[in-house]
RODO-2510 file (C-alpha; in nm, 4 decimals, decimal comma):
residues 318
     n   res          X          Y          Z
     1     m     1,9774    23,7960     4,1639
     2     p     1,7085    23,9097     4,4104
     3     s     1,3612    23,9655     4,2668
     4     t     1,3666    24,3297     4,3802
     5     d     1,6547    24,3933     4,1348
     6     a     1,4556    24,2708     3,8356
     7     a     1,1790    24,5233     3,9016
     8     i     1,3962    24,8200     3,8036
     9     l     1,5367    24,6636     3,4876
    10     p     1,3923    24,7628     3,1485
    11     a     1,2366    24,5011     2,9246
    12     k     1,4447    24,3257     2,6619
    13     t     1,5191    24,5498     2,3648
    14     p     1,3076    24,4893     2,0512
    15     f     1,6179    24,4070     1,8441
    16     p     1,9820    24,3096     1,9051
    17     p     2,1550    24,6317     2,0175
    18     k     2,4697    24,7785     1,8643
    19     m     2,5050    25,1131     2,0446
    20     l     2,3207    25,3339     2,2924
    21     l     2,3368    25,7142     2,2701
    22     s     2,2093    25,9690     2,5229
    23     v     2,0081    26,2602     2,3830
    24     s     1,9334    26,4011     2,7298
    25     a     1,8666    26,2774     3,0832
    26     e     1,5107    26,1969     2,9743
    27     k     1,5734    26,0479     2,6303
    28     h     1,8084    25,7929     2,4767
    29     l     1,8536    25,6407     2,1336
    30     l     1,9073    25,2689     2,0799
    31     i     2,0609    25,1553     1,7499
    32     g     2,0412    24,7932     1,6379
    33     t     2,2836    24,5678     1,4536
    34     n     2,0834    24,6020     1,1305
    35     g     2,0277    24,9776     1,1445
    36     e     1,7125    24,9802     1,3575
    37     i     1,6495    25,2893     1,5708
    38     i     1,4131    25,3409     1,8637
    39     c     1,3799    25,6110     2,1297
    40     l     1,3968    25,5177     2,4989
    41     d     1,2761    25,7127     2,8028
    42     e     1,4788    25,8051     3,1134
    43     n     1,4455    25,4487     3,2452
    44     f     1,5348    25,2972     2,9053
    45     a     1,1845    25,1777     2,8253
    46     s     1,0909    25,1827     2,4554
    47     l     0,8976    25,4798     2,3195
    48     g     0,6961    25,3872     2,0116
    49     e     0,8047    25,1441     1,7407
    50     s     1,1483    25,0877     1,5924
    51     k     1,2260    25,2138     1,2422
    52     t     1,5056    25,1504     0,9923
    53     p     1,5770    25,4725     0,7991
    54     f     1,9268    25,3622     0,6912
    55     p     1,9516    25,0978     0,4149
    56     s     2,2322    24,9134     0,5909
    57     q     2,4016    24,8789     0,9284
    58     i     2,4872    25,2092     1,1014
    59     t     2,8606    25,1857     1,1579
    60     k     2,9091    25,5128     1,3500
    61     a     2,6713    25,7643     1,5047
    62     c     2,6595    26,0606     1,7414
    63     i     2,4068    26,3063     1,8811
    64     c     2,4772    26,6553     1,7505
    65     g     2,2389    26,9129     1,8971
    66     d     1,8912    26,8254     1,7702
    67     f     2,0151    26,5700     1,5187
    68     l     2,1381    26,2153     1,4909
    69     i     2,4429    26,2056     1,2644
    70     g     2,5002    25,8562     1,1284
    71     v     2,7176    25,6681     0,8799
    72     w     2,6389    25,3566     0,6803
    73     i     2,8870    25,1635     0,4686
    74     d     2,8453    24,8781     0,2237
    75     h     3,1861    24,7438     0,1221
    76     e     3,0413    24,5029    -0,1329
    77     i     2,8942    24,7790    -0,3489
    78     l     3,1551    25,0391    -0,2431
    79     t     2,9000    25,2810    -0,1031
    80     a     2,9166    25,4994     0,2076
    81     r     2,6950    25,7843     0,3192
    82     l     2,6789    26,0350     0,6046
    83     a     2,3354    26,1668     0,7032
    84     a     2,1537    26,3777     0,9637
    85     l     1,8124    26,2871     1,1062
    86     p     1,6132    26,5431     1,3123
    87     l     1,5374    26,4073     1,6590
    88     e     1,2129    26,6029     1,7018
    89     l     1,0466    26,4099     1,4146
    90     d     0,9437    26,0452     1,4046
    91     f     1,1875    25,8158     1,2272
    92     e     1,0731    25,6462     0,9048
    93     n     1,1518    25,3188     0,7314
    94     g     1,3760    25,3646     0,4300
    95     v     1,4810    25,1496     0,1374
    96     g     1,6632    24,8231     0,1896
    97     r     2,0058    24,7092     0,0802
    98     d     1,8664    24,5245    -0,2239
    99     e     1,7258    24,8465    -0,3677
   100     i     2,0559    25,0223    -0,3075
   101     r     2,2347    24,7457    -0,4999
   102     i     1,9925    24,7702    -0,7935
   103     n     2,0243    25,1478    -0,8134
   104     t     2,4023    25,1251    -0,7905
   105     k     2,4025    24,9060    -1,1005
   106     s     2,1800    25,1541    -1,2815
   107     q     2,4099    25,4368    -1,1666
   108     s     2,1342    25,6253    -0,9833
   109     a     2,2452    25,5474    -0,6289
   110     a     2,3049    25,9167    -0,5674
   111     a     1,9276    25,9640    -0,5766
   112     i     1,8766    25,7376    -0,2757
   113     h     1,9123    25,9138     0,0586
   114     v     1,8581    25,8040     0,4158
   115     k     1,4824    25,8242     0,4790
   116     g     1,3778    26,1397     0,6632
   117     a     1,7274    26,2928     0,6581
   118     i     1,7618    26,6710     0,6286
   119     w     2,0813    26,5991     0,4353
   120     s     2,2540    26,2841     0,3163
   121     h     2,5944    26,2912     0,1438
   122     a     2,7907    26,0248    -0,0397
   123     l     3,1456    25,9875     0,0922
   124     t     3,4558    25,9497    -0,1229
   125     a     3,6454    25,7457     0,1359
   126     e     3,5666    25,5191     0,4301
   127     p     3,4733    25,7089     0,7480
   128     l     3,6976    25,6030     1,0351
   129     a     3,5666    25,8093     1,3270
   130     l     3,2781    26,0415     1,4173
   131     t     3,2029    26,2570     1,7224
   132     s     3,0094    26,5673     1,8280
   133     i     3,1562    26,8688     2,0084
   134     e     2,9844    27,1884     2,1193
   135     g     2,6890    27,1422     1,8831
   136     n     2,8999    27,0518     1,5786
   137     y     3,0494    26,7244     1,4556
   138     a     3,3911    26,6012     1,3473
   139     f     3,4728    26,3007     1,1321
   140     a     3,7807    26,1390     0,9806
   141     l     3,8087    25,9771     0,6358
   142     w     4,0569    25,7141     0,5281
   143     n     4,3597    25,8691     0,3543
   144     r     4,1873    26,2094     0,3540
   145     g     4,1999    26,3801     0,6922
   146     v     3,9753    26,5270     0,9612
   147     y     3,6702    26,7488     0,9000
   148     f     3,4666    26,9704     1,1328
   149     h     3,1132    27,0710     1,0295
   150     h     2,8013    27,2455     1,1543
   151     p     2,4902    27,0240     1,1986
   152     d     2,3569    27,1538     0,8629
   153     s     2,6749    27,0000     0,7062
   154     e     2,8371    27,3383     0,6380
   155     a     3,2147    27,3047     0,6741
   156     i     3,3969    27,4854     0,9564
   157     w     3,7427    27,3532     0,8710
   158     a     3,9216    27,0576     0,7165
   159     r     4,2751    26,9369     0,7621
   160     g     4,4934    26,6658     0,6113
   161     e     4,5906    26,3343     0,7644
   162     i     4,7541    26,3149     1,1041
   163     t     5,0601    26,0903     1,1018
   164     w     5,3208    25,9769     1,3514
   165     e     5,6505    25,8991     1,1789
   166     k     5,7470    25,6225     1,4224
   167     l     5,4185    25,4415     1,3487
   168     s     5,4593    25,4424     0,9703
   169     k     5,6376    25,1055     0,9742
   170     y     5,3221    24,9379     1,1096
   171     s     5,0431    24,8540     0,8650
   172     r     4,7691    25,0217     1,0723
   173     g     4,9850    25,2323     1,2995
   174     n     4,8648    25,5696     1,1635
   175     e     4,5039    25,4663     1,1018
   176     l     4,2698    25,7017     1,2890
   177     f     3,9841    25,5206     1,4568
   178     h     3,8550    25,7488     1,7333
   179     l     3,7730    26,1178     1,7837
   180     h     3,6343    26,2768     2,0986
   181     e     3,6005    26,6100     2,2778
   182     y     3,8866    26,6960     2,5116
   183     k     3,8838    27,0184     2,7147
   184     g     3,6986    27,2041     2,4405
   185     d     3,9189    27,0736     2,1586
   186     i     3,9209    26,7559     1,9494
   187     m     4,1354    26,4560     2,0279
   188     a     4,2314    26,1997     1,7637
   189     w     4,3663    25,8480     1,8211
   190     s     4,5349    25,5970     1,5918
   191     r     4,5432    25,2164     1,6082
   192     g     4,9132    25,2277     1,6866
   193     g     4,8672    25,4358     2,0010
   194     g     4,9283    25,7770     1,8458
   195     w     4,7290    26,0662     1,9897
   196     a     4,6883    26,4307     1,8905
   197     v     4,4882    26,7268     2,0221
   198     l     4,3467    26,9501     1,7460
   199     s     4,2211    27,3039     1,7864
   200     n     3,8441    27,3284     1,7839
   201     e     3,8756    27,6640     1,6043
   202     n     4,0853    27,5701     1,3025
   203     g     4,2088    27,2113     1,3302
   204     d     4,5677    27,3087     1,4081
   205     y     4,7825    27,0490     1,5850
   206     l     4,8248    27,1492     1,9509
   207     e     5,0020    26,8535     2,1099
   208     g     5,0412    26,4795     2,0741
   209     g     5,2451    26,1689     2,1348
   210     i     5,2696    25,7916     2,1043
   211     l     5,1870    25,5378     2,3726
   212     e     5,3545    25,1993     2,4085
   213     l     5,0651    24,9535     2,4262
   214     p     5,0478    24,5722     2,4470
   215     e     4,8323    24,5382     2,1340
   216     v     4,6502    24,7427     1,8700
   217     l     4,4383    25,0128     2,0341
   218     d     4,0644    24,9636     1,9839
   219     q     3,8778    25,1813     2,2397
   220     v     3,9448    25,4977     2,4396
   221     f     3,7556    25,6137     2,7497
   222     y     3,8269    25,9353     2,9414
   223     h     3,6976    26,1083     3,2532
   224     e     3,8494    26,4171     3,4118
   225     l     3,8624    26,2419     3,7496
   226     g     3,9377    25,8893     3,6332
   227     g     4,1935    25,9706     3,3664
   228     w     4,2368    25,7384     3,0697
   229     l     4,1222    25,3839     3,0126
   230     l     4,2530    25,2292     2,6890
   231     t     4,1488    24,8881     2,5605
   232     c     4,3701    24,6670     2,3440
   233     g     4,2044    24,3343     2,2707
   234     d     4,1598    24,1706     2,6110
   235     s     4,4018    24,4117     2,7838
   236     v     4,3023    24,7324     2,9623
   237     v     4,5545    25,0095     3,0282
   238     r     4,4814    25,2772     3,2867
   239     m     4,6784    25,6026     3,3200
   240     a     4,6176    25,9389     3,4832
   241     d     4,8240    26,1578     3,2493
   242     l     4,9346    26,1051     2,8893
   243     s     5,2436    26,3192     2,9508
   244     t     5,3791    26,0445     3,1783
   245     p     5,2869    25,7279     2,9835
   246     d     5,5336    25,5149     3,1795
   247     v     5,3104    25,5558     3,4854
   248     h     5,0260    25,3185     3,4101
   249     e     4,8529    25,0003     3,5190
   250     t     4,7469    24,7071     3,3019
   251     a     4,4779    24,4465     3,3573
   252     k     4,3654    24,1520     3,1489
   253     l     4,0133    24,0182     3,0943
   254     a     3,8761    23,6995     2,9392
   255     g     3,8112    23,8745     2,6062
   256     p     3,7444    24,2101     2,4373
   257     i     3,5970    24,4966     2,6425
   258     g     3,2528    24,6217     2,5429
   259     y     3,2175    24,9434     2,7420
   260     a     3,3533    25,1345     3,0400
   261     v     3,2320    25,4248     3,2537
   262     w     3,3805    25,6151     3,5483
   263     d     3,1794    25,5916     3,8721
   264     i     3,2306    25,9030     4,0864
   265     e     3,0789    25,7451     4,3986
   266     t     3,3225    25,4520     4,4108
   267     n     3,6161    25,6285     4,2371
   268     s     3,6495    25,3381     3,9985
   269     w     3,6104    25,2316     3,6382
   270     l     3,3154    25,0028     3,5711
   271     i     3,3880    24,7697     3,2810
   272     t     3,1836    24,5122     3,0938
   273     g     3,2713    24,2902     2,8031
   274     w     3,3324    23,9321     2,7021
   275     r     3,1217    23,7522     2,9624
   276     q     3,2758    23,9543     3,2442
   277     d     3,2089    24,2623     3,4558
   278     m     3,4930    24,4402     3,6316
   279     i     3,5353    24,7181     3,8880
   280     w     3,8760    24,8833     3,8814
   281     g     3,9282    25,1140     4,1774
   282     e     4,2074    25,0801     4,4316
   283     r     4,1890    24,7102     4,3528
   284     i     4,0208    24,4962     4,0872
   285     n     3,7080    24,2878     4,1350
   286     w     3,5334    24,0967     3,8621
   287     t     3,2545    23,8475     3,8034
   288     s     3,1361    23,6334     3,5144
   289     r     2,8244    23,6980     3,3087
   290     t     2,6483    23,4766     3,0550
   291     e     2,6242    23,7345     2,7745
   292     l     2,8508    23,9971     2,6181
   293     g     2,8156    24,3389     2,7797
   294     i     2,8009    24,6278     2,5297
   295     h     2,6922    24,9267     2,7424
   296     i     2,6646    25,0440     3,1044
   297     s     2,4001    25,2934     3,2201
   298     k     2,2625    25,4087     3,5533
   299     i     1,8944    25,3190     3,5939
   300     e     1,7068    25,4422     3,9022
   301     g     2,0381    25,4852     4,0836
   302     a     2,1811    25,1439     3,9957
   303     w     2,4502    25,0661     3,7371
   304     c     2,3136    24,8215     3,4806
   305     v     2,4585    24,6414     3,1801
   306     l     2,2962    24,6024     2,8388
   307     s     2,4082    24,2768     2,6772
   308     n     2,4315    24,1845     2,3090
   309     s     2,1126    23,9794     2,3514
   310     g     1,9178    24,2930     2,4502
   311     e     1,8775    24,1889     2,8143
   312     w     1,9532    24,4236     3,1055
   313     s     2,1187    24,3099     3,4289
   314     r     2,2875    24,4661     3,7312
   315     h     2,6587    24,5421     3,7150
   316     l     2,9024    24,3919     3,9640
   317     v     2,9282    24,7263     4,1466
   318     q     2,5903    24,6569     4,3070
***
């Protein structure tokens, strides 16, 4: 890699990264594998020191207006909590997992909230998916259904489980795992390839279907120009329209995919993952990398990959 490339790359992250969320063009939020949080500037340089307000790993998170909505789960002590942290205030260090365990045994765990949260609620079932849409947030709970709330946690609507009869014979066929905004409404996806569009206003079912996929579905990416990119283990399925699922293309990588983004300039999907980068436009190009790619962002006009080690490098597109 030429030395001029290294000059634009941010420094190594202060902790192993788990996910990267954009607050605005000038501010981003990096979340670590152990629940660490730190703000980054427009060029992904660290702002201040990292904090750990959640007592355990943050399993899901989204930016909802002026708040970070996050979930933490501890299967060992059967505890899960959803909380909102204001982005305009500095994050604080909260209690650790050991204190949560002690208070669970003394039956006072309900008194322990995420540090600095404006609200923090215990959940009665495992959260499967979380997303923000038009300043509000939606989440799905195991064997419960889908919920849509205001940032202050006030409910807008709730609906029961979404099921696809043909997927019922598979152990995880109807398990929701992903929610996202789609043309102003909410789209839900199941592990078995089931999809459904729900009304943003009341949660009513608008349309849906089932896709025939090579393996269990684990990630969904969408862009209005690029269409759909679905990842199933080490397979990637690309289609322009869900109404014609037979018209699709499939590619295979060396391992699981970490992240994908549509590049308008090259009319292609940029993909990173298990020690590989890929460009999927009119044809496929790929190259090896030493680490596992978990995110792709544009930095000073160049597409760059954040690896699981916290290092940044240029994507193959360059």
